[in-house]
N, C-alpha and C positions, 0 to 999 in steps of 0.2 A: 476286619475293620481297617487294618493298616494297608492291606492290598487295595481296598476301595479308595482310600486317601491318596495313595500313590498313583492310582489310575486317574483320579480327578486332577492331581497336580500335573501329570503328564499332559492331560487334555488342556489344562489351563495354559501351560507353556506353549503347546502347539497353537492354540488360538491367539496367544499374544504375538507369536512370531508371524502368523498370518496377517494380523493387523499391522504389525510393523512393516511388513513387505508391501501391503496394500497402500498404506498411508505414508510410507517413508519418503516418497518423492515429493510430497506436498509439505513436508516439514519446513517450518520457518524458524530459523535460529534467532533472527533479529527482526523486530517489528518494522524497522526502517526499510528492509528489503522488500516489503509489500507495497511500498509507495514509490512512484516514479520520481526521478530527480527533476522532472519538468516543473512540478509544483514548487519544489524548493528554489529553483531558478526564478520562477515567476515571483515568489515571495521575496527573494533577494532584490530583484529589480524594483518591486513595489517599495520596499524599505528604503532603497537608495533614492528613489524618486520623491519620497515624502519627507526626507530629512530636511530640517530647517524651515518647514512650512509654518506659517503663522496664522493663516485663516482657514476656516472650515471650507470655504469656497475653493481654495487651492487644493485642499485634500480631496474634495469631491471631484474636481476636474481630473486629477491624476488617477483617482480610483476609477472613474468612468473610462478613461483611456486604457487602463490596465485590464478592465473587464472586457472591453472591445477586443483587445489583443488576445485574450484568453478564448473568446468565442471564435476568432479567426483560426487560432491554433487547433481548436477542437474540430472545426470544419475541415481543415486540411487533413487532420488525422483520420477522420471518417472517410474522406474521399480516397485516401491511400489504401484503405483496407480492401483486400481482394473479395 
């Protein structure tokens, strides 16, 4: 009985090490590392552009221009891919 448990334990340890080796490179320690800083930069620009606005129309106008800029950035990124 003890020999069987020891054998199962060794097998478990071996499988665990294999999984660590297989998935070790994909490990993410911080959720922020998964997202590009481009979105943070765009968000910062949007916040700066909308500070002090008093009307909904002004907000929509800036929002529209920011969305257009985002589309242009995505288009350039797609074109640069090999």
